[in-house]
Kinemage of the C-alpha trace (Angstrom):
@kinemage 1
@onewidth
@group {chain A} dominant
@subgroup {mainchain}
@vectorlist {calphas} color= white
{ca met a 1} P 4.572 -10.726 11.615
{ca ala a 2} L 5.849 -9.638 8.201
{ca val a 3} L 3.517 -7.680 5.958
{ca pro a 4} L 2.697 -9.672 2.818
{ca lys a 5} L 4.088 -8.262 -0.439
{ca val a 6} L 1.595 -6.109 -2.348
{ca phe a 7} L 2.517 -5.500 -5.982
{ca glu a 8} L 1.767 -2.255 -7.850
{ca ser a 9} L -1.552 -3.201 -9.473
{ca glu a 10} L -2.629 -4.844 -6.222
{ca tyr a 11} L -1.740 -1.649 -4.358
{ca arg a 12} L -4.057 0.377 -6.616
{ca phe a 13} L -6.769 -2.172 -5.850
{ca cys a 14} L -6.037 -1.895 -2.121
{ca gln a 15} L -6.335 1.897 -2.282
{ca ile a 16} L -9.883 1.493 -3.557
{ca leu a 17} L -10.599 -1.072 -0.854
{ca trp a 18} L -9.115 1.057 1.959
{ca glu a 19} L -11.273 4.011 0.897
{ca asn a 20} L -14.503 1.977 0.759
{ca glu a 21} L -14.264 -0.959 3.163
{ca pro a 22} L -16.111 -2.935 4.211
{ca ile a 23} L -17.529 -3.403 0.724
{ca ser a 24} L -19.260 -6.169 -1.180
{ca ser a 25} L -17.174 -7.909 -3.819
{ca arg a 26} L -19.770 -6.860 -6.411
{ca glu a 27} L -19.462 -3.170 -5.498
{ca leu a 28} L -15.687 -3.469 -5.365
{ca ser a 29} L -15.732 -5.034 -8.823
{ca glu a 30} L -17.764 -2.083 -10.128
{ca leu a 31} L -15.319 0.424 -8.610
{ca cys a 32} L -12.348 -1.453 -10.090
{ca lys a 33} L -14.023 -1.373 -13.504
{ca glu a 34} L -14.595 2.400 -13.220
{ca gln a 35} L -11.213 3.329 -11.755
{ca leu a 36} L -8.842 0.669 -13.093
{ca gly a 37} L -10.618 -0.629 -16.187
{ca trp a 38} L -10.662 -4.150 -14.753
{ca ser a 39} L -13.153 -6.850 -15.642
{ca lys a 40} L -15.145 -8.579 -12.905
{ca thr a 41} L -12.985 -11.685 -13.395
{ca thr a 42} L -9.769 -9.710 -12.871
{ca thr a 43} L -11.107 -8.158 -9.676
{ca tyr a 44} L -12.216 -11.512 -8.285
{ca thr a 45} L -8.845 -13.041 -9.180
{ca val a 46} L -7.032 -10.267 -7.288
{ca ile a 47} L -9.364 -10.662 -4.296
{ca lys a 48} L -8.593 -14.392 -4.242
{ca arg a 49} L -4.835 -13.873 -4.630
{ca leu a 50} L -4.693 -11.247 -1.869
{ca ser a 51} L -6.932 -13.354 0.335
{ca asp a 52} L -4.598 -16.334 -0.079
{ca arg a 53} L -1.645 -14.122 0.958
{ca gly a 54} L -3.435 -12.686 3.993
{ca val a 55} L -3.818 -9.140 2.674
{ca val a 56} L -7.628 -9.111 2.484
{ca lys a 57} L -10.513 -11.120 3.851
{ca asn a 58} L -13.538 -12.042 1.723
{ca glu a 59} L -16.225 -13.356 4.022
{ca lys a 60} L -19.810 -13.804 2.789
{ca thr a 61} L -18.941 -11.567 -0.204
{ca ile a 62} L -17.820 -8.692 2.056
{ca val a 63} L -14.211 -7.671 1.439
{ca thr a 64} L -12.085 -6.036 4.144
{ca ser a 65} L -8.363 -5.445 4.469
{ca leu a 66} L -6.200 -7.366 6.913
{ca val a 67} L -3.230 -4.994 6.527
{ca ser a 68} L -3.290 -1.215 6.675
{ca lys a 69} L -2.124 1.196 4.031
{ca glu a 70} L 0.528 2.440 6.461
{ca asp a 71} L 1.856 -1.084 7.030
{ca val a 72} L 2.099 -1.751 3.295
{ca gln a 73} L 3.846 1.587 2.706
{ca ala a 74} L 6.295 0.970 5.550
{ca ser a 75} L 7.072 -2.498 4.205
{ca glu a 76} L 7.759 -1.054 0.736
{ca ile a 77} L 10.080 1.587 2.188
{ca asp a 78} L 11.920 -1.060 4.213
{ca glu a 79} L 12.384 -3.140 1.069
{ca leu a 80} L 13.570 -0.100 -0.918
{ca val a 81} L 16.065 0.940 1.751
{ca glu a 82} L 17.378 -2.611 2.023
{ca lys a 83} L 17.681 -3.194 -1.755
{ca lys a 84} L 18.931 0.187 -2.927
{ca phe a 85} L 20.760 1.578 0.116
{ca gly a 86} L 22.102 -1.549 1.812
{ca gly a 87} L 19.734 -1.021 4.717
{ca ser a 88} L 21.155 2.434 5.502
{ca val a 89} L 18.411 4.881 6.443
{ca pro a 90} L 20.878 7.832 6.492
{ca ala a 91} L 21.936 6.990 2.908
{ca phe a 92} L 18.273 6.854 1.877
{ca ile a 93} L 17.512 10.207 3.511
{ca ala a 94} L 20.606 11.786 1.958
{ca ala a 95} L 19.596 10.595 -1.517
{ca phe a 96} L 16.021 11.768 -0.987
{ca ala a 97} L 17.115 15.189 0.270
{ca lys a 98} L 19.434 15.659 -2.719
{ca thr a 99} L 16.660 15.196 -5.252
{ca lys a 100} L 13.720 16.925 -3.566
{ca lys a 101} L 13.566 20.509 -2.404
{ca leu a 102} L 11.981 20.457 1.035
{ca ser a 103} L 10.080 23.387 2.486
{ca glu a 104} L 10.839 24.619 5.993
{ca lys a 105} L 7.519 23.148 7.110
{ca glu a 106} L 8.480 19.717 5.679
{ca ile a 107} L 11.901 19.889 7.339
{ca glu a 108} L 10.303 20.701 10.684
{ca glu a 109} L 7.837 17.838 10.279
{ca ile a 110} L 10.701 15.426 9.525
{ca arg a 111} L 12.598 16.673 12.593
{ca arg a 112} L 9.484 16.175 14.726
{ca ile a 113} L 9.005 12.617 13.419
{ca ile a 114} L 12.660 11.725 14.015
{ca gly a 115} L 12.464 13.190 17.521
{ca glu a 116} L 9.609 10.861 18.367
């Protein structure tokens, strides 16, 4: 099943949720006000929108995620590679490696991941 699209402001919301779930919608609203400057109405609107798309579940005022942070990140990377690199992972890695100086430890970690 495809991971539903999570837009940037929704992703920031999801980060708060992932760190605190399960959480009441009231508490989540308070955290969003503190960390994002959102009103209660904005938070509830985002909960509803993400609930409708299958990203979160709001049951008896308790909000939990239905998709993991890792799944959302992987979906975003897939979309980026498809849009910007024509689906070519080697082209993506080449572009990434050109612009970021990797430490030996990071290079070894990447080799380990690829080997798996």
